[in-house]
C-alpha positions in Angstrom: 77.7 388.0 123.3 78.4 388.6 127.1 78.9 385.6 129.3 79.9 385.9 133.2 80.8 383.3 135.9 80.4 383.9 139.7 80.7 381.6 142.7 77.7 383.0 144.5 78.1 381.1 147.7 74.5 380.2 148.1 71.9 381.3 145.4 69.1 381.4 148.1 71.2 384.0 150.0 71.2 387.0 147.8 70.1 390.1 149.6 68.2 391.1 146.3 65.6 389.0 144.3 67.4 386.7 141.8 66.0 388.4 138.8 67.6 391.8 139.9 70.8 390.1 140.6 71.2 388.4 137.2 69.8 391.5 135.5 72.6 393.7 137.0 75.2 391.2 135.9 74.3 392.3 132.2 75.2 389.2 130.4 73.5 386.9 127.9 74.8 383.8 129.6 75.0 383.7 133.7 77.1 380.8 135.1 76.8 380.1 138.9 78.6 377.9 141.1 78.2 376.8 144.7 74.5 377.3 144.6 74.1 375.2 147.9 70.6 373.8 146.9 69.4 370.3 146.4 66.8 369.0 143.8 64.1 369.3 146.6 65.3 372.6 148.1 64.8 374.1 144.6 61.8 376.8 144.7 60.0 378.5 141.9 61.5 382.1 142.3 64.8 380.6 142.1 64.0 377.9 139.1 62.0 380.3 136.9 63.4 383.6 136.4 61.3 385.9 133.7 63.3 386.3 130.6 65.8 383.3 131.3 65.8 379.8 131.0 67.9 377.9 133.8 70.0 374.6 134.0 71.1 373.1 137.2 73.0 370.5 138.6 72.6 369.3 142.2 74.8 367.3 144.9 73.4 363.8 145.3 75.5 363.2 148.4 75.3 366.2 150.7 72.5 368.8 151.3 73.6 372.6 151.1 76.6 371.6 149.4 78.2 372.4 146.0 75.8 372.7 142.9 76.1 374.8 139.8 73.4 376.5 137.7 73.4 378.3 134.3 71.0 380.9 133.2 70.4 382.0 129.7 68.6 384.8 128.3 65.5 383.8 125.9 67.3 384.9 122.8 70.3 382.9 124.1 68.5 379.6 124.5 70.7 376.7 124.2 70.2 373.9 121.5 71.3 371.3 124.0 72.0 370.9 127.7 73.4 368.1 130.0 74.3 367.6 133.5 77.8 366.2 134.5 80.8 365.2 132.7 80.2 361.4 132.2 76.8 361.1 130.7 75.7 358.9 133.5 73.2 361.4 134.8 71.4 361.8 131.4 67.6 361.2 132.3 66.1 361.5 128.9 66.0 358.6 126.7 66.4 360.5 123.6 70.1 360.5 122.5 69.7 363.5 120.2 69.0 365.8 123.1 72.5 364.9 124.7 75.6 366.7 123.9 77.9 363.7 123.6 81.5 363.7 123.1 82.4 362.0 126.2 86.2 361.0 125.4 87.9 357.9 126.6 87.1 356.7 129.8 89.5 353.5 130.0 91.3 355.1 132.8 88.2 355.4 135.1 86.2 352.8 136.8 82.4 353.0 136.6 82.0 353.6 140.2 84.6 356.2 140.1 82.9 358.1 137.3 79.5 357.8 139.0 81.2 359.4 142.2 82.9 362.2 140.3 79.5 363.4 139.0 77.5 362.8 142.0 78.6 366.2 143.7 76.7 368.4 141.1 79.6 370.3 140.0 79.1 370.5 136.1 76.4 371.8 133.8 77.0 371.9 129.9 75.0 373.9 127.5 75.6 374.1 123.8 74.8 377.0 121.7 74.7 378.0 117.9 76.7 381.2 117.3 77.2 383.1 114.1 80.3 385.7 113.6 79.2 388.5 111.4 78.4 386.9 108.2 80.1 383.5 108.9 78.2 380.2 109.0 76.7 379.0 112.2 78.9 377.2 114.6 78.6 375.3 117.7 79.8 376.9 121.1 79.8 374.5 124.2 80.0 376.0 127.5 81.1 373.8 130.5 80.0 375.6 133.9 82.3 373.9 136.5 83.0 374.0 140.2 86.2 372.2 140.7 86.5 370.3 144.3 88.7 372.2 146.9 91.5 369.8 148.1 91.7 369.6 151.9 95.6 369.3 152.6 94.9 367.1 155.4 92.5 364.6 153.3 94.6 362.7 150.9 91.4 361.0 149.5 90.2 364.6 148.5 93.4 365.5 146.8 93.0 362.3 144.7 89.2 363.3 144.0 90.2 366.7 142.9 93.1 365.5 140.6 90.8 362.8 138.9 88.2 365.2 138.6 90.5 367.6 136.6 91.4 364.7 134.3 88.1 363.8 133.5 87.2 367.5 132.8 90.1 367.7 130.4 88.9 364.5 128.6 85.5 365.9 128.0 86.5 369.2 127.0 89.2 368.1 124.7 86.8 365.5 123.1 84.2 368.4 122.4 87.1 370.4 120.6 88.2 367.4 118.5 84.5 367.2 117.5 84.4 370.3 116.0 82.8 372.6 118.9 84.3 375.7 120.2 84.5 375.1 124.1 84.4 377.7 127.0 85.3 376.1 130.6 84.5 378.7 133.2 83.7 378.6 136.9 85.7 378.3 140.1 88.6 375.9 139.5 90.0 376.4 143.1 93.5 376.6 141.6 95.8 379.7 141.5 97.8 379.3 138.4 100.8 381.3 139.0 102.5 383.2 141.8 101.0 386.3 140.4 97.5 385.0 141.2 98.2 384.6 144.8 98.3 387.2 147.4 101.2 385.4 149.5 102.7 382.4 147.6 105.4 380.2 148.7 108.8 379.7 146.7 108.1 379.2 143.2 109.6 375.5 143.3 107.2 374.5 145.9 104.5 376.6 144.4 104.7 374.9 141.1 105.1 371.4 142.7 101.4 371.4 143.7 99.5 368.6 141.6 96.6 370.8 140.6 99.1 373.5 139.4 101.0 370.9 137.2 97.7 369.8 135.7 96.5 373.4 134.8 100.1 374.2 133.3 99.7 371.2 131.0 96.2 371.9 130.2 96.7 375.5 129.2 98.6 376.7 126.1 101.3 379.2 127.2 100.4 382.9 126.6 102.2 384.3 123.4 102.4 381.0 121.6 100.5 380.8 118.2 97.4 378.8 118.2 97.5 375.2 116.7 94.6 374.0 114.8 92.5 371.4 116.4 93.4 368.0 115.3 90.7 365.9 113.5 90.3 363.1 116.2 87.6 361.0 116.7 85.8 361.8 120.3 86.1 358.5 121.6 89.8 357.3 120.5 92.6 355.9 122.3 93.8 359.3 122.6 93.0 360.4 126.3 94.3 364.1 126.7 96.5 366.3 124.6 97.0 369.3 126.5 97.8 372.8 125.5 94.5 373.8 123.5 93.0 375.8 125.9 93.8 379.8 127.0 93.2 381.6 130.2 91.4 384.6 128.7 92.0 387.0 131.6 95.7 386.4 131.3 95.7 386.5 127.4 94.5 390.3 127.6 96.3 391.1 130.9 99.5 388.6 131.2 101.3 390.8 133.9 98.6 392.4 135.9 99.0 392.2 139.6 96.5 392.0 142.4 93.8 390.7 140.2 92.2 388.4 142.5 88.7 387.0 142.5 88.5 385.3 146.0 89.0 386.6 149.5 88.8 385.4 153.1 85.8 387.3 154.4 86.1 386.2 158.1 89.4 388.1 158.2 88.3 391.0 156.2 90.7 390.3 153.5 88.7 391.9 150.7 89.3 395.4 152.2 93.0 394.8 151.5 92.6 392.9 148.4 94.6 389.9 150.0 93.3 387.0 148.0 93.7 384.8 145.1 92.5 384.4 141.5 90.8 381.0 141.2 88.0 381.8 139.1 88.6 381.6 135.4 87.1 381.8 131.7 89.2 379.4 129.7 88.6 379.1 126.0 89.7 377.0 123.1 92.7 378.6 121.6 91.1 379.2 118.0 87.9 381.0 119.6 89.8 383.2 122.2 92.2 384.4 119.5 89.2 384.8 116.8 86.2 385.8 118.8 87.1 386.8 122.5 87.2 390.7 122.7 88.1 391.0 126.3 87.7 389.3 129.8 87.5 391.4 132.8 87.1 390.8 136.9 84.4 392.5 138.7 85.6 393.1 142.4 83.0 396.0 142.5 80.2 393.5 142.5 79.8 392.1 146.0 77.5 389.6 147.7 79.8 386.6 148.4 83.4 385.7 149.1 84.3 385.6 145.4 83.5 388.2 142.6 82.4 387.6 139.1 84.5 387.4 135.9 83.1 388.6 132.6 84.0 387.7 129.0 82.8 389.5 125.7 82.6 387.7 122.4 82.3 389.2 119.0 79.7 387.1 117.7 75.9 386.6 117.9 73.8 383.9 119.5 71.2 381.8 117.4 68.3 381.2 119.4 67.0 377.7 119.7 63.7 376.8 118.8 62.8 374.8 121.6 64.1 374.4 125.2 66.4 371.4 126.2 64.8 368.7 128.2 66.4 369.3 131.5 65.4 373.0 131.6 63.9 373.7 135.1 60.7 375.0 133.5 60.1 371.0 132.5 60.3 370.1 136.4 57.0 368.6 137.5 56.4 371.3 139.9 57.2 374.3 137.7 55.8 372.7 134.3 52.9 375.1 134.5 50.2 372.1 135.0 47.6 374.6 136.7 44.0 374.9 136.5 42.8 377.2 133.6 41.4 380.5 134.7 38.0 379.4 133.4 37.7 376.8 136.3 37.7 379.5 139.0 34.6 380.9 137.8 32.7 377.4 137.9 29.7 377.1 140.1 30.7 375.9 143.6 28.7 373.5 145.8 26.7 375.3 148.4 27.7 374.9 151.9 25.4 373.9 154.9 23.3 376.6 156.3 25.1 376.2 159.9 28.7 375.5 159.4 30.9 375.1 162.4 32.7 378.5 161.6 29.3 380.2 161.7 28.4 378.7 164.9 31.5 379.8 166.8 31.1 383.2 165.0 27.6 383.5 166.3 28.6 382.3 169.8 31.3 385.1 169.9 28.9 387.7 168.6 26.4 387.0 171.3 28.9 386.8 174.0 30.5 390.2 172.8 26.7 391.8 172.7 26.0 390.6 176.3 29.3 391.6 177.9 29.1 395.0 176.1 25.5 395.7 177.1 24.4 398.8 178.7 21.3 399.6 180.8 19.8 402.9 180.3 18.8 403.3 183.9 21.4 404.2 186.5 19.6 402.2 189.1 19.8 399.1 187.0 23.7 399.2 186.6 25.5 396.3 188.0 28.8 396.7 190.2 32.3 395.6 188.6 32.1 392.5 190.8 29.0 391.3 189.5 30.0 391.7 186.0 33.6 390.2 186.5 32.1 387.1 188.1 29.6 386.4 185.4 32.1 387.0 182.7 34.5 384.7 184.0 31.9 382.1 184.7 30.9 382.4 181.1 34.3 382.1 179.7 35.2 379.0 181.8 32.1 377.5 180.7 32.9 377.9 176.9 36.3 376.8 177.0 38.1 373.7 178.0 38.9 373.7 181.7 42.2 371.7 181.4 43.5 374.7 179.3 42.7 377.1 182.1 44.1 374.8 184.8 47.8 375.1 183.3 47.6 378.8 183.3 49.0 380.2 186.5 47.2 382.7 188.9 49.6 385.3 188.0 49.0 385.1 184.3 45.2 385.2 184.9 45.5 388.4 186.9 47.5 390.2 184.3 45.1 389.2 181.8 42.4 390.6 184.0 44.3 393.8 184.3 44.6 394.4 180.4 41.1 392.9 179.3 38.2 395.2 178.5 38.6 398.1 180.9 36.8 401.0 178.8 33.4 398.8 178.8 33.4 398.6 182.8 33.2 402.6 183.0 29.3 402.3 182.6 29.0 400.3 185.6 31.0 402.6 188.1 28.1 403.4 190.9 28.2 404.1 194.5 25.3 401.7 195.4 26.2 398.6 197.2 25.1 395.5 195.8 25.9 392.0 197.4 26.7 389.6 194.4 24.9 386.1 194.9 27.0 383.2 194.2 26.0 381.4 190.7 25.5 377.8 190.6 27.5 375.7 188.2 30.7 377.5 188.6 34.0 375.5 188.5 35.5 374.7 191.9 38.0 372.0 190.8 41.2 373.6 192.0 40.5 376.9 189.9 40.4 380.2 191.8 37.2 382.1 191.6 38.3 385.7 191.4 36.3 388.8 192.3 37.3 392.1 190.6 36.7 395.1 192.9 38.9 397.7 190.9 41.6 397.9 188.5 44.7 396.5 190.4 43.0 395.1 193.5 41.6 391.3 193.5 40.0 389.3 196.0 40.7 385.6 195.4 39.0 382.6 196.9 40.6 379.1 196.3 38.4 375.8 196.3 39.0 375.6 200.0 37.6 379.0 200.7 40.7 380.4 202.0 41.1 384.2 200.8 44.3 385.6 199.5 43.6 389.2 200.5 40.9 388.9 203.4 41.0 386.6 206.4 37.2 386.4 206.5 35.6 382.9 206.1 34.3 381.9 202.9 30.8 382.0 203.4 30.8 385.7 204.3 30.1 388.0 201.4 32.3 390.8 200.5 31.0 394.0 198.9 32.9 397.3 198.3 31.9 400.3 196.5 33.7 402.0 194.0 34.6 405.1 195.9 35.9 402.8 198.8 38.0 400.7 196.7 39.5 403.7 195.0 40.5 405.1 198.5 41.8 401.7 199.7 43.9 401.2 196.7 45.6 404.8 196.9 46.3 404.2 200.6 47.7 400.9 199.8 50.1 402.3 196.8 51.3 405.1 199.3 52.2 402.6 201.9 53.8 399.9 199.8 55.5 402.0 196.8 59.1 402.5 198.0 60.7 406.0 197.2 62.9 406.5 194.3 66.0 406.8 196.2 65.6 403.4 197.9 65.0 401.9 194.6 68.2 403.3 193.1 70.2 402.2 196.1 69.0 398.7 195.9 69.7 398.5 192.2 73.2 399.7 192.8 73.8 397.2 195.6 72.6 394.4 193.4 74.8 395.7 190.4 77.6 395.9 192.7 77.3 392.4 194.1 77.2 390.9 190.7 80.2 392.7 189.6 81.9 391.1 192.5 80.9 387.6 191.5 81.3 388.0 187.7 83.9 390.4 186.4 83.0 389.8 182.7 85.5 389.4 180.1 89.0 391.0 180.4 89.9 394.0 179.0 91.4 393.6 175.3 95.2 394.4 175.1 96.7 396.7 172.5 98.3 395.2 169.6 102.0 396.0 169.2 101.9 397.5 165.7 99.0 400.0 165.9 98.5 400.3 169.6 94.9 399.7 168.9 92.5 397.4 171.1 92.8 393.6 170.0 90.0 391.1 169.1 89.3 387.7 170.6 89.4 384.8 168.3 88.8 381.1 168.5 91.1 378.3 167.1 88.8 376.1 164.6 91.4 374.0 163.3 91.6 370.4 164.4 94.6 369.9 166.8 95.8 370.4 170.3 94.9 374.0 170.3 91.1 373.3 169.0 88.8 375.7 170.9 91.3 378.0 172.4 91.1 381.7 172.2 93.7 384.3 171.3 94.2 388.0 170.8 95.0 389.6 167.6 95.1 392.9 165.6 91.7 394.0 164.7 92.5 395.3 161.4 91.9 393.3 158.3 94.3 390.7 156.9 96.5 392.0 154.3 100.3 391.8 153.1 102.9 392.6 155.7 104.1 395.6 153.6 100.7 397.1 153.8 100.6 399.6 156.8 96.7 399.3 156.8 96.6 395.5 157.3 96.8 393.6 160.4 99.9 393.6 162.3 101.8 390.2 163.7 100.6 390.8 167.4 99.5 387.4 169.0 98.4 386.5 172.6 96.8 383.6 173.9 93.9 384.2 176.3 94.9 382.6 179.6 93.1 379.5 180.5 90.3 379.6 183.1 91.2 378.0 186.6 89.0 375.3 187.4 86.0 376.4 189.8 86.4 380.0 188.8 83.5 382.1 187.9 85.5 384.8 186.1 
């Protein structure tokens, strides 16, 4: 039996499809923390993964925050599953579907219990296992994401401590009830100095409340396992301590630099400058009897954490049915779809002339009329006539207010690019004077006459031409050959030389450089003589928002020559009114 835990830092942010991610982890039971999805954000590709059943706990207080999920292969389907530690989140009325064994909550208020379970930090699955030829036994897996305690927020420090106490109460109650128990996930605690890249002095390190709790909760490595006490799950005994084992340290008590979490913003993973805060804890008898090994997998990337994997020498007995909180029973994923036969039933006939057909027919007629070609050259029309009729037809078929909002420039650009190939059929030397059609729009919209690609005669509603100074009642007729020569002469007169263009561009560039000199050149760091990088203070305080220069290399231990040196330099503050 293989089981793995991983703080995935956003289950929807994986680069590969979720099924591939889970398959590559190669485990029977996969436990994720920090899924960062709420109930309404869960989509089908995430909830329903072929070959697995999944169980979720969502945050009820914030969106995109916290959350845990457990995926079990079909042959590892649990017999029961439950959300939370307190039992208050149970949605089924069937008590037989609940795992139970909540322990004594006399030390907690009802409001506190609800608050501790509202952040979506625990999902519990219970399985039946069989070790070789022994009888079936229960194994309860608690997938947990322990809160991080902000040093500057006393309320969150208290919240974390109370959460840990509640976790211990539930876990020990399950052990006392006769079940093997595994607690796995992100505990947000570095247990010993060896589990931290840069620990403080031992006395100060061990004084942290969360470490004191973990020390009391775990059984010291090397001491014999004590048999579980035959105690009722709900007695006056709240916690006993010392009945769980850190499986990684059980097999590797003195291994250094075995970290599971790194600060990715400083590149600390490159230098392995991190902490070990992800664990697989097992009840002592299970660890010493069935756990074969526990390893850290820093080679698996995709998060600021890496997975931790344990292997047990037992088989899982598949449950005959899925627990009620399985995601496949959620209404949107429960498979309540139409039968395939319903898609082949006779449909009601549509009316002969639908609105779509009418629009399509009008578009076809317009296209045929626009692309119509006369067989006789003498019957061909000039570009002016075709363009005038085309615009009139377009304006009559579309809403005038929509065209009024378009600028004259956009209209001209559209005319330049639209349907030039079809106009080649109308190139003739014969001069024809177009007659002004009735019904054209003259409410402020310019009626344009196309002479040749790139040359336009425009007349506004007042009859003032933008190209010609003639009066509006005079007609303008230009043959194709004349228009070509006119266009060529204008281009030769108006197009500046390449050298003039280069000079103007360079002068403009120099002018901008004079006003805006851009960011200053980065200084070199003192340790490596390499260009520094500019960073910003994000911690609340007097320097919040200030920028500073520091070494560009990844963060690491001071003894590591490949790590960041201690160079630090404030960026000078900008003077008021300065553009630099």
